[in-house]
N, C-alpha and C positions, 0 to 999 in steps of 0.2 A: 800961563798957569796949565800946571800937570793934571792932567783928568786919567781917574781910574775907572774901569769898565767894570760892570758886574761879572761876577766869577760863577755866580750860582744860575742856574736853569729850573724851570719846573718841567715836572712828567705826570701826568693823568695818567693813573690806571685803575681801569675800572669804569661804570659798574658790570661789563660785561669783559672778561677776560680769561684767555685759557686757563692761565693759573690760579682763578677763583673758580670756585664751585657755584657759589651765589653770589647774586648782585650786590655789590659794596664797590663804594668807589673810595681810592686815596688821590689825594696831590701830594708829590713829593718835592721837595727842594733838594737838587742835586748839587755838589761841588764835585766837578769831575765824576767818580764813581760812588761818591759815599753822600750818603743819606744827611742832611744838615736840618731838616724840617718836616714834618708830614701833619697832614690834615686829614681825617675819615668822615667820610659822609655817608650816614644811611639812609633809610626811609623809601629802598626801590621796591620792598616787598611788604605790602599790607594789606591784607585780608580781611579785616574787622573783625575778627572771630571774636575778642572779648564783648563787640557789641552784639552779635551773631548768639552769643551765650545767653543773653538776658531775655532771648525769645523762645527758650527752649526749657522743659522740665530739667532737675537735676540728673536724672538718667539720662536721658539725653544729651545733657552737656557732656556727660562723661564720653559718647565716642565722638562730639566735637576737639575736646581738650585731647585728644589719639591723636586727631590731626594737626594739631600745632607743630609737630617735629615727627618725621617718618624713623629718625634713629632714637628720639627717645618718647617712642609712641607709647610705653607704658608708664615711665615718670611723671607725666604731664595730668593724666587722668587718675593718677595715684596720687599727687599732690592736691587735687581737686577733690577727690575723696577724703583725704585726710582732712580738708578744710572744712567740709560739710560734716563730717562724723564729730568734728570737736565743736562746729556750731550746734550741732543736734544732739550732743552728750552720747552719740550711739557706740556700744560697748562692741569691739570687733573679737570675734573667737580667738582664742590662743592658736589654733590649727591655722586661720587664716592670716595670722601673723608672719607664720613660718614659709607658708606659701607665697606669699608675697614677697619677703628676701629673696627666693629662689628666683622666680620672675623678674626682681629688680637686677640681681646680680647676673643674671644671664644675660640681659639687655646691656649691662655694663661690657662684660666681654667682647659682645658682638660690636658694640660702638668702638672700644679700643683698638680691636683688631682692625676694623674697619679704618680708623685712623691711621693706624700704622701703615696699611697700604697706600692710602693716599699722600702721607710724610713721605714714603719711600719714594713715590712716582714725582712727587714735586723736586725731587733733586735727582732723578732721573735714573731711578732704580726698580725698571719695572718689573724685574723678576721677583721682588718682594713683593710688591702688589699682588702678583698672581698667585704667590705662595699663601698670604695673607685671606685673598678670596676663596681659596681651598678651603682653609682652617675656617672661616667665619660660617662656610655653608653648611657646617655640620652644626654648628650653633642654630643655625635658623631651620634646620632640620627637625633638633630636638624642641625648638620653641613652636614649631608645627605641631610636631606628638604631642606635646603639653597644652596647647590650646587652640590646636586648630587652625592657626594663622601664623604667617613668616613677619610679618610687620606689623600690623596695626591689628595686635593679640586681642581683642574684643573681652578681655577677660576681667577688669576692673568693675566691682560693684561696690556701691556705699554700705559698707558694714561687712565687707569681706572679698572674696573673689569668686566667680563665676563657675570653674573648675577645680576638682582636686587632684591630687596626684595619688594613683591607687598604688597599691604595693606591685603589681604585675609592671607598672611604669620604672620602678627604679632601677632595676638592673639596664636599662635602656640610657640612664641619666648617667649611671657610673660609668658605662661604656664611654659615653661620649668625654665625660671628665678624664678619662683615662688617656684619652685619645689628643683632648687638648694641652696636657702635662707633657705628653711625648714631642708635641707639635711646638711647643712655647719656648722649649730647650733648643731647638733648633730657630727657633724665631730670635731668640735671645742671642746665639750665635751671630746669625747673618745681622741682626742689624747693629748690636753692640759691640762688637769685636771687629767689625769691617772698616778698614784703616780710612777707607774715601767717605764714609758718616762719619766716623771721626771727625776729619778734616772738613768735612762741610758743619757740623754741628756743634761741634767744640767751641765755647766761648762765641758763638753767635745767637743773637736775640737775647741777651741776657736782660733778665728781669730781677733786680737785687730784693733782698728780702723787705726792705724798707720801700720800696717802690710796692711791692705786692699788698702791703699792709695798708699804705696811704692810698693807693688807687681799688681796694677792696676787691683782688682779684681774688677768684674762685676756684674749687676742683683742683685737677692734676697742675694746673698752672700756677697757682699760688702754693701747693704742696712742692713742688717743683723748684721754688726759691725758698724751701726750708721753713715755710710757716703751716703750722702744725693744724690744720682746720678741714673738719669734715662733720658735716650733719649727722651721718650716722653714728658718731661718738659724741659730737659735742651736746646736741640734743635727741636720743637715741628715738627712732621710732620703728614701728612693724616688730620684730624679734630682735633686732639689731642689739639691744641691751640683755641679751642673753648669750650673746655670740663674744669667742675670745678672736679680737683683731686690734691692730693698732694702725697709726696715721702710716702713709706711705710716703717717703721723701727720699732722695736718690743717695743720700749718705747711706741708707742703709745696704747699698751696693758698691757704691764708690768710695765711701769714706769721705767725700765731701759734697758740698752745696754751692754750687756755680749759677744755677738758675737759669742756664742756657737752653736751646732745643734738645741738646741731647739728654740733658737730666727731664726733660718734659716725656722723651722717648721712656728712660728708664722708670719714671713712675707708673705710667700706662702700661709699660710690660708686667711689672711689679704687683701692679693692681690685678690683672689676669689673674696671675696666680693665687693671690688674695681671695679673689670672687670664686674660683673653684673649692678655695678651701672653705670657703662661708655657705655654698653649698651643700659640700659634704656634712657641714657641722648640723644644719638644718636636717637633713635626713634621716640624722643618726639621733636628732633630738625633739623631730617635728611630735608633738602629742597629737592623741585622736580629738575627733570632735566635730563639730559644725565647720562650716567653712563660708558661712555667710552668716551675720545678726537675722536679717528678715528675708529670707527667699522668696517669696510674694512681693513682688515689684509693686503691683497695685497697692499692697499694705504699705510698703515704703514709702511710696509719694503720697498718700494720705497722711502717714503721719508728719514728713517733711513739709508737707503745707501747712503744716501747723506750727514750724518753726520760726522763731524771732531770735535773729542773733547773728553774729558775726564770726569767723572760723578764718584760721592760717593753716596752710599745710606747706612745709619745708621736706627735702628731697635731696638726697644728694646725688641727683642726675650724675652721668658719665662724664659731662662737660664742669658739673658742679653744681651750687646750691640753685634747685627750682624753687620759685616761691608762688604760691597761689593764694590769694585772697579772695572770700565771697562773704557778700551780706545778703541773709535772707529776713524776709519781711511777712513770713504767714501767705504767701501766694504760690502759684505753680508755679513761678520763675523765679529765679533769684534776681535780687534787686540790681547787685553790680557784682561784677567778676574782675579780678586784676591778676594779670600773668607778669611774674618778671622770671624770665630764662636767664642761664649761666652765661652765655654770652655778652648779653648786656654789661656784667660787672668786669667781663675781660678784653672789652672793645677799648678803654683809656691805657692799660697795660702795653695795646701796641707801640705806642710811641716810644716809650724809653727803649723797648724792645729794637726798634726800627732804626732809631737816631744812632749815625757813627756806622752804620751797617753800608754792604755793599750792594748795588741794585741786584744782582744776583741772588742778594740773599731774602730779597721780599716773598718769593714765593713760600718758602719752607717755613719763615718766622710767622706770616701771615696763618700758615696751616698749624703751628702748632699750639693754638691757644683752640685747635678745633670748633673754628666757629661756626656757627648757625643761624644765617641770617633771618630764615623764615620764620623762626620762634624767638628774634627778639625785635624786629621791626613794630613799631606800634604809631597810630596815627598821631600827628602833631596838628592842632590849630596854631596857627600865626597870624595876628591881627595887626596890619600895616602902622596903626597908632598907638602900637605898644610897645616897647623896645623888645629886639631878639635876645638878649642877654638881661639874666636875673642874677640878682647876688646873694648870699647866704640867706640875709635878714629877707629879700622878699620872697625866697621861695619857702621859706617858716612860713611866712604869713598866710601864701597862698596853699599852703598843704593844710591849714587851720582853717583858711575858709570853705576846703572842701571837704572835710570832715565834718564841718558842721552844716554843711549842705546835706551830704550822706545820712548823716543821724536826724532830718527832719523827718 
């Protein structure tokens, strides 16, 4: 009898690996150099932030939310502030809404430039990494000038923002924006016109529009596949509803959508230009007035202590939609706080991106969604007596039971 030997073998990558910036584990089944199956394992970074948040008042919670992710240290507390404002019916002053847009778009610029450098590093193009670091440094300098901090800004407040932009600050902002415009032309040429980058990234890690929709991908990852989805446009918040802009998809530059790594580069670079334009619009249209609904924190906390209700905050973070849910029950502390970071949505799309690709493509494909494990991982309690897998019907039943527990 003729026997055939198995032609595939497994390669584990992670949770600690030079190509991975944060702990995540992959198990690849390889046939020669080609990936035929992939399994992703999370759970290596859990800090119990959501639980710790229920032991702090809502102003203290803002600073904890800021530390969910260093790159999205503005989007997380702002999404939380949106949730609290909706639960308590706080009306944010118009000027504060424009200031919030400026800080959010500055964070998007810094995040996308950082990603461009990391992506170039993953394919061995370190000269681009150094270029992006130089450009991003000016963004951080401007952030420090406007907020007093470079990473954790400390500017978010429920009902507005903590610092205003004075007329004396505006010339410095315009100067930085002009510098970014000039440097982005250089970065566009270096990244998009380079033959090596095209050879490494074209038709690599393809995510079709159908897969992006069915797997609920978000942010630049889904827009690079041709899905017109952006919370800023779909459900406008802050002053985004007053500004002129549209969805960024790769066909705006390339006249086609392939959904590959190259298209994800295109989308992020175009979004940097868009963010510069949005900041300029805000500076031109920003009204005068207050920057916070209640300037006295003690009075704010006293009012929030009486609130009973639920709120949801959705924002288009640099990586995609960030979602915060909060339940208030008339006490000093929130009863419940739940966070869903955009990387959570973009984990499953990794699988179709990686299938059929070469081993050498793993680093750039993994990096192409701009993953953040620290803001994705959540604690999971598994009881040995229960099955480790649940179907849709069981998941629906468990969700109803949990909702009923929270409403008691």
